[in-house]
C-alpha positions in Angstrom: -50.3 16.9 -95.6 -53.6 16.5 -93.8 -52.8 15.9 -89.9 -55.7 13.8 -88.4 -56.3 14.1 -84.5 -56.4 11.2 -82.5 -59.5 11.5 -80.5 -59.2 11.1 -76.6 -60.8 8.3 -74.6 -64.3 9.3 -73.7 -64.3 12.4 -76.1 -67.6 12.3 -78.2 -67.4 13.3 -81.7 -69.5 16.1 -83.2 -72.3 13.9 -84.3 -72.4 12.2 -81.0 -72.3 15.6 -79.2 -75.2 16.9 -81.5 -77.4 13.5 -80.8 -76.9 13.9 -77.0 -77.9 17.5 -76.9 -81.1 16.8 -79.3 -81.8 13.8 -76.9 -81.5 16.0 -73.6 -83.5 18.6 -75.3 -86.4 16.1 -76.2 -86.2 14.9 -72.7 -86.7 18.2 -71.4 -89.4 19.1 -73.8 -91.6 16.2 -72.9 -91.1 16.5 -69.1 -92.3 20.2 -69.3 -95.0 19.5 -71.6 -97.8 18.3 -69.2 -96.6 21.1 -66.5 -97.3 23.8 -69.2 -100.3 22.2 -70.4 -101.7 21.9 -66.8 -101.0 25.7 -66.2 -102.4 27.0 -69.3 -105.5 24.7 -69.0 -106.1 26.1 -65.3 -105.9 29.7 -66.7 -108.6 29.0 -69.4 -112.5 30.2 -69.0 -114.8 27.4 -67.7 -115.7 25.0 -70.2 -113.1 26.1 -72.7 -110.3 23.7 -71.8 -110.9 21.4 -74.9 -110.4 24.6 -77.0 -107.0 24.5 -79.1 -107.1 28.2 -80.2 -103.9 30.2 -79.7 -106.0 32.8 -77.7 -104.3 32.2 -74.2 -103.2 35.7 -73.6 -106.6 37.2 -74.5 -108.7 34.8 -72.4 -106.6 33.9 -69.5 -108.0 34.6 -66.2 -107.8 33.4 -62.7 -111.3 32.5 -62.2 -110.6 28.8 -61.7 -108.0 29.5 -59.0 -110.9 32.1 -57.3 -113.7 29.1 -57.7 -111.1 26.7 -56.0 -110.4 29.0 -52.9 -114.0 30.5 -52.3 -116.4 28.0 -53.7 -115.2 24.7 -52.8 -113.6 23.1 -49.4 -109.8 23.2 -50.7 -108.7 25.3 -48.0 -109.7 22.9 -45.4 -108.5 20.0 -47.3 -105.1 21.9 -47.8 -104.9 22.3 -44.1 -105.6 19.0 -43.3 -102.9 17.8 -46.0 -100.3 20.2 -44.5 -100.9 19.1 -40.9 -100.8 15.5 -42.0 -97.8 15.8 -44.1 -95.9 18.0 -41.5 -96.5 15.6 -38.7 -95.3 12.4 -41.0 -92.1 14.3 -41.9 -91.2 15.4 -38.3 -92.3 12.0 -36.6 -91.1 10.2 -39.6 -87.6 11.6 -39.6 -87.2 11.3 -35.7 -88.2 7.6 -35.6 -86.1 6.7 -38.9 -83.1 8.5 -37.6 -83.1 6.9 -34.0 -83.9 3.5 -35.7 -81.0 3.7 -38.2 -78.5 4.9 -35.5 -79.3 2.0 -33.3 -79.0 -0.7 -35.8 -76.0 1.0 -37.5 -74.2 1.4 -34.1 -75.3 -1.3 -31.5 -75.5 -5.1 -31.5 -78.1 -6.2 -29.5 -80.4 -9.3 -29.1 -82.6 -9.2 -32.2 -80.7 -6.9 -34.2 -81.0 -9.1 -37.4 -84.3 -9.6 -36.8 -85.3 -5.8 -36.7 -83.2 -5.3 -40.0 -85.4 -8.1 -41.7 -88.6 -6.9 -40.2 -87.9 -3.2 -41.5 -87.2 -4.9 -45.1 -90.1 -7.3 -45.0 -92.3 -4.5 -44.2 -91.7 -3.0 -47.5 -92.7 -6.1 -49.5 -96.5 -6.0 -48.7 -98.7 -3.8 -51.0 -100.6 -0.7 -49.5 -103.9 -2.5 -50.6 -103.2 -5.8 -48.5 -102.4 -3.5 -45.4 -105.5 -1.3 -45.8 -107.8 -3.9 -44.0 -105.9 -4.9 -41.1 -105.1 -0.8 -40.5 -108.4 0.0 -40.6 -109.6 -2.5 -38.1 -106.8 -1.3 -35.6 -107.7 2.3 -36.4 -111.3 1.5 -35.5 -110.5 -0.5 -32.3 -108.3 2.5 -31.2 -110.8 5.3 -32.2 -108.7 7.0 -34.6 -110.8 6.8 -37.5 -111.1 10.4 -39.2 -108.5 11.4 -37.1 -105.1 13.1 -38.5 -103.2 11.4 -35.8 -104.5 8.0 -37.1 -103.5 8.9 -40.7 -100.0 9.9 -40.0 -99.4 6.6 -38.3 -100.7 4.9 -41.1 -98.2 6.8 -43.3 -95.4 6.1 -41.0 -96.1 2.4 -41.7 -95.0 3.3 -45.3 -92.3 5.7 -44.6 -90.5 4.8 -41.7 -88.9 1.2 -42.5 -87.6 2.5 -45.8 -86.3 5.5 -44.3 -84.7 3.7 -41.3 -82.8 1.6 -43.8 -81.4 4.5 -45.7 -80.5 6.2 -42.6 -78.8 3.2 -41.4 -77.0 3.1 -44.5 -75.8 6.8 -44.2 -74.8 6.5 -40.3 -72.4 3.7 -41.8 -70.6 6.1 -43.5 -69.7 8.0 -40.3 -66.7 6.9 -38.8 -67.5 5.4 -35.4 -64.5 7.2 -34.1 -66.8 10.5 -33.9 -69.0 8.7 -31.7 -66.1 7.5 -29.2 -64.7 11.1 -29.2 -68.1 12.4 -28.1 -68.5 9.9 -25.3 -64.8 10.5 -23.9 -65.9 14.0 -23.5 -69.0 12.8 -21.2 -71.9 12.7 -23.7 -74.2 9.8 -23.2 -74.9 7.5 -26.4 -78.1 9.9 -27.1 -76.4 13.0 -26.7 -73.6 11.7 -29.2 -76.1 11.0 -31.4 -78.4 14.2 -31.3 -75.5 16.6 -30.6 -72.3 15.0 -32.8 -73.6 12.4 -35.4 -77.0 14.1 -36.3 -75.4 17.6 -37.5 -73.1 15.5 -39.7 -76.3 13.7 -41.3 -78.1 16.7 -42.8 -78.0 15.3 -46.2 -79.4 11.9 -45.0 -82.0 13.8 -42.7 -82.9 16.0 -45.9 -83.6 13.0 -48.1 -85.8 11.5 -45.3 -87.7 14.6 -44.6 -88.7 14.8 -48.3 -89.8 11.0 -48.6 -91.9 11.4 -45.7 -93.3 14.5 -46.7 -94.1 13.2 -50.4 -95.5 10.0 -48.9 -98.2 11.9 -47.0 -98.8 14.8 -49.5 -99.8 12.6 -52.5 -101.1 9.7 -50.8 -104.9 8.8 -51.7 -105.7 5.3 -50.6 -105.3 5.4 -46.8 -106.7 8.8 -46.8 -109.8 7.5 -48.7 -110.4 4.9 -46.4 -109.6 6.3 -43.2 -111.0 10.1 -43.6 -114.6 9.6 -44.7 -115.7 12.9 -42.8 -116.1 15.8 -44.9 -114.0 18.2 -42.7 -111.4 15.6 -42.4 -110.6 15.1 -46.3 -107.1 15.6 -47.5 -106.4 17.1 -51.0 -106.1 13.5 -52.7 -109.7 12.7 -51.4 -110.9 16.3 -51.7 -110.2 16.6 -55.5 -112.1 13.4 -56.5 -115.3 15.9 -55.7 -114.4 17.6 -59.1 -115.1 14.1 -60.9 -118.4 12.9 -61.3 -120.0 9.8 -63.3 -120.6 12.0 -66.6 -119.2 15.2 -65.9 -115.4 16.6 -64.9 -114.5 20.1 -64.1 -111.2 20.4 -65.4 -110.7 23.8 -64.7 -111.2 23.4 -61.0 -108.9 20.0 -61.2 -106.2 22.0 -63.1 -106.0 24.8 -61.0 -106.2 22.7 -57.5 -103.3 20.6 -59.2 -101.0 23.8 -59.3 -101.8 24.8 -56.1 -101.1 21.4 -54.5 -97.9 21.5 -56.6 -96.7 24.5 -54.8 -95.8 23.3 -51.3 -94.2 20.2 -52.6 -92.1 22.5 -54.7 -91.1 24.7 -51.7 -90.1 21.6 -49.7 -88.0 20.4 -52.6 -86.4 23.8 -52.9 -85.6 23.7 -48.8 -83.8 20.3 -49.4 -82.5 20.0 -52.6 -79.0 21.0 -51.9 -78.7 18.0 -49.7 -80.8 15.7 -51.9 -77.9 14.4 -54.2 -75.6 13.7 -51.4 -78.0 12.2 -49.3 -79.0 9.9 -51.9 -75.4 8.8 -53.0 -73.9 8.9 -49.5 -74.9 5.4 -48.4 -74.2 3.8 -51.6 -70.6 3.1 -50.5 -69.4 2.4 -47.0 -66.3 4.3 -45.7 
């Protein structure tokens, strides 16, 4: 007699398992192909980026990277972008964390209005905000100034991150705050010395979001930073594309270099990313 084993609930059959793994491998291949092609193109000699011949290991060189770093203003653009993204990340985390903690823990006149204001600001496209922000920056003398660009980026990052931090602080028991105050801490001392260290996953997500908001943005940087020595990477890379020509060697080499700082920031915070993204999904 041939015995048949009843498949347990949720257990996949052989064909389903093969299909699942094949789908995963296909997704990985599709995701990695642009990155691999970008790196290989950046290592090809000038004017040979269209070549499909399998001569990569014979013709590869770092000439495009040398040209980017020595014959263009890329180092200056990189420095401006690092300063802008770093300031946006630090100030954005501080403002989002303090705002999120305030609306999570305290009830004050205008509490609901503040929450709605943070939400409504996310409904406006960036293109609509460029003109009024430009007028404000011009009136304050902040055009072609890194602090002005940082302020513009925080108008994008802080409202969303404040809501995210508010959801995370809601999962921290309020009894922890009360215990800190019993020990003599002020409300800000409780936030800074007790609650904030417990909120590292949420802070990691906020820091990563603020950094990427400034690192890859082009619209605000193009309008607010018109001087050559004030350009960021997103604006500077447009110099490699003309009306009738494109230097893809410089473009791809620059793209690889731009991805390195973003990858470093991701590696620094990736341990907390999943926890931070999911912690505010349910309220403790």
